[in-house]
C-alpha positions as CSV (number, residue, x, y, z in Angstrom):
1,M,86.2,214.7,155.3
2,K,84.0,214.4,152.2
3,I,80.4,213.2,152.0
4,M,78.7,212.6,148.6
5,H,74.9,213.0,148.4
6,V,73.0,211.4,145.6
7,V,69.7,212.5,144.1
8,G,68.0,211.0,141.1
9,A,64.4,212.2,141.2
10,R,62.5,215.2,142.5
11,P,61.3,213.6,145.7
12,N,65.0,213.1,146.6
13,F,65.5,216.8,146.6
14,M,63.2,217.3,149.5
15,K,65.1,214.6,151.5
16,I,68.6,215.8,150.7
17,A,68.0,219.5,151.2
18,P,67.6,219.5,155.0
19,I,70.6,217.2,155.4
20,M,72.9,219.5,153.4
21,E,71.6,222.5,155.3
22,A,72.3,220.7,158.6
23,F,75.9,220.0,157.5
24,D,76.2,223.6,156.5
25,R,75.2,224.7,160.0
26,Y,77.6,222.2,161.6
27,N,80.5,223.5,159.3
28,R,79.8,227.1,160.3
29,Q,80.6,226.2,163.9
30,Q,83.8,224.3,163.2
31,E,87.4,225.2,162.4
32,A,88.5,224.2,159.0
33,P,90.0,220.7,159.9
34,L,86.7,219.6,161.3
35,R,84.5,220.7,158.5
36,V,82.7,218.3,156.1
37,E,83.0,218.8,152.4
38,Q,79.7,218.1,150.6
39,V,79.4,216.9,147.0
40,L,76.0,216.7,145.4
41,V,75.5,214.3,142.5
42,H,72.4,214.3,140.3
43,T,72.2,211.1,138.4
44,G,69.6,212.6,136.0
45,Q,67.3,209.6,136.4
46,H,64.4,211.9,136.2
47,Y,65.5,215.3,134.9
48,D,63.4,218.2,133.8
49,R,65.7,221.2,133.7
50,A,63.1,223.8,134.3
51,M,61.4,221.9,137.1
52,S,64.7,220.9,138.7
53,E,65.9,224.5,138.8
54,L,62.6,225.5,140.4
55,F,63.0,222.9,143.1
56,F,66.6,223.9,143.8
57,E,65.6,227.6,144.1
58,Q,62.6,227.0,146.3
59,L,64.4,224.6,148.6
60,G,67.5,226.7,148.8
61,M,69.6,223.9,147.5
62,P,73.0,224.3,145.8
63,R,73.0,223.2,142.2
64,P,74.5,219.7,141.7
65,D,78.3,219.5,141.5
66,I,78.0,216.6,139.1
67,N,75.2,215.6,136.8
68,L,75.4,212.1,135.3
69,N,72.6,212.8,132.7
70,V,71.6,209.1,132.5
71,G,68.0,209.8,131.5
72,S,65.2,207.3,131.5
73,G,65.0,203.7,130.3
74,S,64.2,200.2,131.5
75,H,65.0,199.4,135.1
76,G,68.0,197.3,134.1
77,R,69.3,199.7,131.5
78,Q,68.9,202.8,133.7
79,T,70.4,201.1,136.8
80,G,73.4,199.9,134.7
81,R,74.0,203.3,133.2
82,I,74.0,204.9,136.7
83,M,76.4,202.4,138.0
84,E,78.8,202.8,135.1
85,A,78.8,206.6,135.4
86,F,78.8,206.8,139.2
87,E,81.7,204.4,139.6
88,Q,83.9,206.9,137.7
89,V,82.8,209.7,139.9
90,L,83.7,207.7,143.0
91,L,87.1,206.7,141.6
92,A,87.9,210.4,140.9
93,Q,86.4,211.9,144.1
94,R,87.0,209.1,146.7
95,P,84.5,210.4,149.3
96,D,84.5,209.1,152.8
97,L,80.8,208.2,152.7
98,V,78.0,208.1,150.1
99,L,74.6,209.1,151.4
100,V,71.5,207.8,149.5
101,V,67.9,208.5,150.1
102,G,64.6,206.8,149.3
103,D,64.0,203.9,147.0
104,V,64.6,205.0,143.3
105,N,67.0,203.2,141.0
106,S,69.7,205.7,141.7
107,T,69.5,204.8,145.4
108,L,70.3,201.1,144.7
109,A,72.8,201.7,141.9
110,C,75.0,204.2,143.8
111,A,74.9,202.2,147.0
112,I,76.2,199.1,145.1
113,D,78.9,201.1,143.5
114,A,80.1,202.6,146.8
115,K,80.0,199.3,148.6
116,K,82.1,197.5,145.9
117,L,84.7,200.2,146.3
118,S,84.7,199.8,150.1
119,I,83.2,203.3,150.6
120,P,80.7,203.4,153.5
121,V,77.0,203.9,152.6
122,A,74.3,205.6,154.6
123,H,70.7,205.1,153.7
124,V,68.1,207.6,154.7
125,E,64.5,206.2,154.9
126,A,65.7,202.8,155.7
127,G,63.4,199.9,156.8
128,L,60.3,200.9,154.9
129,R,58.6,197.8,153.7
130,S,55.4,197.2,151.7
131,G,55.9,193.4,151.5
132,D,55.3,193.6,147.8
133,M,58.4,192.4,145.9
134,S,56.6,193.0,142.6
135,M,57.4,196.7,143.2
136,P,60.8,197.8,141.9
137,E,61.0,200.3,144.8
138,E,60.6,197.4,147.3
139,I,63.6,195.6,145.7
140,N,65.6,198.8,145.8
141,R,64.8,199.3,149.5
142,V,65.6,195.7,150.6
143,V,68.9,195.5,148.8
144,T,70.1,199.0,149.7
145,D,69.4,198.3,153.4
146,A,71.2,195.0,153.2
147,I,74.5,196.6,152.0
148,S,74.4,200.0,153.9
149,D,76.6,200.6,156.9
150,L,74.2,203.1,158.5
151,L,70.4,202.9,158.3
152,F,68.4,206.0,159.2
153,T,64.8,205.3,159.9
154,T,61.7,207.4,160.0
155,D,59.6,205.5,162.5
156,C,59.4,202.6,165.0
157,I,57.8,200.3,162.4
158,A,60.8,200.6,160.1
159,N,63.1,199.9,163.1
160,A,61.1,196.7,163.8
161,A,61.3,195.6,160.1
162,L,65.1,195.9,160.1
163,Q,65.5,194.1,163.4
164,Q,63.3,191.3,162.1
165,E,65.6,191.0,159.1
166,G,68.5,190.5,161.5
167,V,70.2,193.9,161.1
168,A,72.6,194.7,163.9
169,A,71.2,197.3,166.3
170,E,74.3,199.5,166.0
171,R,73.5,200.1,162.3
172,I,70.0,201.3,162.9
173,H,69.4,205.0,163.9
174,F,65.9,206.3,164.5
175,V,66.1,209.9,163.5
176,G,62.7,210.9,162.2
177,N,61.5,212.1,158.8
178,V,63.6,214.4,156.6
179,M,60.7,215.0,154.2
180,I,58.8,216.5,157.2
181,D,61.8,218.7,158.0
182,T,61.4,220.2,154.6
183,L,57.6,220.5,154.8
184,L,57.7,222.2,158.3
185,K,60.4,224.6,157.1
186,H,58.6,225.7,154.0
187,R,54.9,225.3,154.9
188,D,54.2,228.9,155.9
189,R,55.9,230.3,152.8
190,A,54.0,227.8,150.7
191,L,50.7,228.9,152.1
192,Q,51.5,232.5,151.1
193,Q,51.7,231.5,147.4
194,P,48.8,232.6,145.2
195,T,48.2,229.1,144.0
196,L,44.5,228.8,144.7
197,Q,43.8,232.2,143.3
198,C,45.6,231.4,140.1
199,L,43.6,228.2,139.7
200,G,40.3,229.7,140.6
201,L,40.0,227.6,143.8
202,A,39.6,230.5,146.3
203,R,36.5,232.3,147.4
204,P,36.4,236.1,147.4
205,N,37.3,236.1,151.1
206,G,40.4,233.9,150.3
207,Q,39.1,230.7,151.8
208,A,39.5,227.6,149.6
209,L,36.7,226.0,147.7
210,D,36.1,222.3,148.0
211,Y,38.4,220.4,145.6
212,A,40.4,217.2,145.4
213,V,44.1,216.6,144.4
214,V,45.2,213.6,142.4
215,T,48.7,212.2,141.7
216,L,49.4,208.9,139.9
217,H,52.7,207.4,138.6
218,R,53.1,203.8,139.8
219,P,53.4,201.3,137.0
220,G,50.7,199.1,138.6
221,N,48.2,201.9,138.2
222,V,49.1,203.6,135.0
223,D,50.6,200.8,132.8
224,D,47.5,198.6,132.9
225,P,44.7,200.0,130.7
226,T,42.0,198.2,132.7
227,V,43.3,199.5,136.0
228,L,43.9,203.0,134.8
229,R,40.3,203.2,133.3
230,E,38.9,202.2,136.7
231,I,40.7,205.0,138.3
232,V,39.8,207.5,135.6
233,E,36.1,206.6,135.8
234,A,36.2,207.2,139.6
235,L,37.8,210.6,139.1
236,A,35.3,211.4,136.4
237,I,32.4,210.9,138.9
238,L,34.2,212.9,141.6
239,G,34.8,215.7,139.1
240,R,31.0,216.2,138.8
241,R,31.0,216.9,142.5
242,M,34.0,219.2,142.9
243,P,37.1,220.3,141.0
244,V,39.7,217.6,140.7
245,I,43.3,219.0,140.3
246,F,45.6,216.5,138.6
247,P,49.2,217.5,138.2
248,V,50.1,214.8,135.7
249,H,53.3,212.8,135.8
250,P,54.9,212.4,132.3
251,R,54.5,208.6,132.5
252,S,50.8,209.0,133.4
253,R,50.1,211.5,130.7
254,A,51.6,209.2,128.1
255,R,49.5,206.3,129.2
256,L,46.3,208.4,129.3
257,R,46.9,209.3,125.7
258,E,48.0,205.8,124.7
259,F,44.9,204.2,126.2
260,G,42.5,206.8,124.8
261,L,41.4,208.1,128.3
262,E,42.0,211.8,127.9
263,P,38.5,212.4,126.2
264,L,36.8,210.7,129.2
265,L,38.5,213.1,131.6
266,A,37.8,216.1,129.4
267,A,34.1,215.3,129.3
268,S,33.7,214.6,133.0
269,G,33.0,217.6,135.1
270,D,35.8,219.8,136.4
271,I,39.0,217.7,136.0
272,R,42.1,219.8,135.4
273,L,45.2,218.2,134.0
274,L,48.2,220.3,135.0
275,E,51.9,220.1,134.3
276,P,53.9,219.1,137.4
277,L,54.0,221.9,140.0
278,G,56.8,223.4,142.0
279,Y,57.2,222.4,145.6
280,L,55.6,225.4,147.2
281,D,52.6,225.4,144.9
282,F,52.0,221.7,145.5
283,V,52.2,222.1,149.3
284,N,49.7,225.0,149.1
285,L,47.4,222.9,146.9
286,T,47.4,219.8,149.1
287,A,47.2,221.7,152.4
288,N,43.9,223.4,151.4
289,C,42.1,220.5,149.6
290,R,39.3,218.3,150.9
291,L,41.1,215.1,150.0
292,I,44.0,213.6,148.2
293,L,44.0,210.5,146.0
294,T,47.5,209.3,145.3
295,D,49.9,206.3,144.9
296,S,52.9,208.3,146.2
297,G,54.6,207.4,149.4
298,G,55.8,210.9,150.3
299,I,52.4,212.4,149.9
300,Q,51.0,209.9,152.4
301,E,53.5,211.3,154.9
302,E,52.9,215.0,154.0
303,S,49.1,214.6,154.3
304,T,49.5,213.2,157.8
305,I,51.3,216.4,158.9
306,L,48.9,218.6,157.0
307,G,45.9,216.8,158.5
308,V,44.3,216.2,155.1
309,P,42.5,212.9,154.3
310,C,44.6,210.7,151.9
311,L,43.2,207.8,149.9
312,T,46.1,205.7,148.7
313,L,45.3,203.9,145.4
314,R,47.3,200.8,146.2
315,P,46.7,197.5,148.0
316,N,49.7,198.1,150.4
317,T,52.0,200.8,151.6
318,E,55.6,200.9,152.9
319,R,54.5,203.7,155.2
320,P,51.9,202.0,157.5
321,I,52.5,204.6,160.2
322,T,50.5,207.0,158.0
323,I,47.5,204.7,158.6
324,S,48.0,203.9,162.3
325,Q,49.0,207.5,163.2
326,G,47.9,209.5,160.2
327,T,45.2,210.5,157.8
328,N,45.9,207.8,155.2
329,R,43.6,205.0,154.1
330,L,44.4,202.1,151.6
331,V,41.6,201.9,149.1
332,G,43.0,200.0,146.1
333,N,42.6,200.9,142.5
334,R,39.1,199.7,141.6
335,R,36.3,202.2,140.8
336,E,33.8,201.1,143.4
337,E,36.4,200.9,146.1
338,I,37.6,204.4,145.4
339,L,34.1,205.9,145.2
340,A,33.1,204.2,148.5
341,A,36.2,205.6,150.2
342,I,35.5,209.1,148.8
343,E,32.0,209.1,150.1
344,A,33.1,207.9,153.6
345,V,35.8,210.6,153.8
346,L,33.6,213.4,152.7
347,A,30.8,212.4,155.1
348,A,33.1,212.0,158.1
349,P,36.6,213.5,157.7
350,P,39.1,211.9,160.0
351,A,40.1,213.8,163.2
352,A,43.5,215.5,163.2
353,P,46.0,212.7,164.2
354,P,48.9,213.0,166.6
355,R,52.2,213.7,164.9
356,P,54.4,210.5,164.6
357,E,57.3,210.4,167.0
358,L,60.3,212.6,165.9
359,W,58.5,214.0,162.9
360,D,59.4,217.4,164.4
361,G,61.6,219.1,161.8
362,R,64.9,218.0,163.3
363,A,65.6,214.6,161.6
364,A,68.5,216.1,159.5
365,E,70.2,217.4,162.7
366,R,70.1,213.9,164.2
367,I,71.6,212.4,161.0
368,V,74.5,214.8,161.3
369,E,74.9,214.0,165.0
370,V,75.4,210.4,164.1
371,L,77.4,210.8,160.9
372,V,80.1,213.2,162.0
373,P,81.5,211.2,165.0
374,W,81.0,207.9,163.1
375,L,83.1,209.2,160.2
376,W,85.9,210.5,162.4
377,R,86.0,207.2,164.4
378,G,86.4,205.4,161.1
379,R,89.4,207.5,160.3
380,Q,90.9,206.8,163.7
381,V,92.1,210.4,164.0
382,A,93.4,211.3,167.4
383,S,91.6,214.6,167.3
384,A,88.3,213.2,166.2
385,P,85.4,215.3,167.5
386,V,82.9,213.8,169.9
387,L,79.3,215.1,169.8
388,V,77.9,216.4,173.1
389,G,74.6,217.6,174.2
390,G,72.5,214.5,174.7
391,G,71.9,213.6,171.1
392,D,68.4,215.2,170.9
393,G,69.2,217.4,167.9
394,A,69.6,220.5,170.1
395,A,73.4,220.5,170.2
396,L,74.2,220.5,166.5
397,G,77.7,221.6,166.0
398,Q,78.6,221.3,169.7
399,F,81.6,219.0,169.4
400,A,84.5,218.4,171.8
401,L,87.9,216.8,171.4
402,P,88.6,213.6,173.2
403,G,89.5,214.2,176.8
404,Q,87.4,217.3,177.0
405,R,84.2,217.4,179.1
406,S,81.1,219.2,177.9
407,A,78.7,221.3,180.0
408,H,76.2,218.5,179.4
409,D,78.6,215.9,180.9
410,R,79.3,218.1,183.9
411,A,75.7,218.8,184.7
């Protein structure tokens, strides 16, 4: 049995890592005929060799078995290049299932390739909807969900979105959030990193100073010079009040330079433009800050678990549960809106929210519990294993052959 995992950008690493680890745990408890072979494909959609190596090392991931090296480009060109290259991989490898995560161009391209070759597709983080079809990611999400055989959701809102679209109930599996699996596993190690000391953000007693963290990369925020100036002006004012730590996405750095906005940041208080950080350093940085300003979906989720106020510089979000059950707040991308939200959060930080359902660090186990029996049933093998133990994640690797009764069944 062979599963092919696809990654294309760094956020995908945090989602695939716990799934591969869960399959490894399953395999260690099985005899050879029941083990699942895993193949990791990196499309190279966003590929920084040094940063990718750091993520693989910190997350304990194996290096990719195959790298397509497609690079950047327009959406159409990049998607087409991924499809052309990945099709050849599928024809050579013939996996039993392709597993895609998130909403990047690699997600869509590889799902289409697999579906056209009659290879089942599983989509992790299915059902997320912003309602904004001007976003490339929203198009990727909607189309990928429409053609996937198995849809793994993070929350009840995503379940409802898929049901409203007419998706059959048997395709939808509410498993929780694999990004949070990774965060909960590595949080303690991240907090031991000397990140704050290296950046001069720690007091002599080790406690953090007040500072803000910023991330920006969405085209709607960084490709429009008027919008980007509004955001930069708000950051400049915040920088006079506290340090603003800004790990700069390559796209954002290019636009800041192109639109002549770097001097405004340089002359505006304590704003520090950093190169992208490794996973552990970034978790440490965000866990200890006063507030986060971002247009990233994943950071909205992580801030909810970390209990840190998050101001999302967008008019919408595909992760509304981070608002209803988290620390997130939509503020848009206009200067006065951003400044008003900053004042409100600093004056009255939100109370620690309850953790969303199933965001407990065991989403990857639940995915394996669904996938293994599903794949064996698809093969129609007489000795197909059947998962036992109640399906709550606690029984990973506890499989029985047809006709056998488990202790759970006998109880």
